[in-house]
N, C-alpha and C positions, 0 to 999 in steps of 0.2 A: 025256895032261893036262888037267884040267877047262876048262870054260868060265869067263872073267873076268866077275864081276859088275861092273856097272854101279854108282858108288856115286852114290845119287839126291840127295845133299847137292850135290856138285858139278855132277852133270847140271842141276840147276836155276837155277845160278849163272854157266855158260860155255855158250857158243854156238860152233859153229865152222862157219866162213865155208865158202864155195863153194871157196875156194883151200888150205883145210885151216888156217887162221888160227885160233887160240882166243881170243875174246874175253870180257871179264868187265868188270864196273860199277868205276867207281871210287871209291876210299874217300872219306870224310870228307863225307857228304852227308845224314849221318843226324839230327844236332843240334850246338848252338854253332852254329847259323849265322848269328845277328844281327851277328857282328863281321867276318864274311867278304864280300868284294866280290861284287856281282852278277855280274860275269865270271868270278870265282872259281867260283862257285855254277855258273852256265853249263856252265863247262867241265867240273866233276863229271859232269855228265850225258852226256858221251861216252864210249862204249866204250874200254878199252884192250885190247892185247894181252897174254897172260900172257908173263910174263919168261921168257926163255931156260932160266933155272937150273929152272924148274917145269915147263916143256912136258912131259918125260918122264913124271915123275909125275902130272900132269894126263890126258894122255893116255892110260895105263895106267889111271887110275880110271874114266874113261871109257869103258874097253873098246875103245878104236881101235888 
């Protein structure tokens, strides 16, 4: 079977932690920010884990 190629678009957006968790940036941080509270915008800065249903797909796309 041939080698899996890494999907570079996903590789740029997702980081793998030392324990193997897949971390991604939060959504809703790019525009329409004036009506969102400062607390809400700060929380968008934090990384979030990739959802359980997407983990298998993302791992394969990263070539893991």
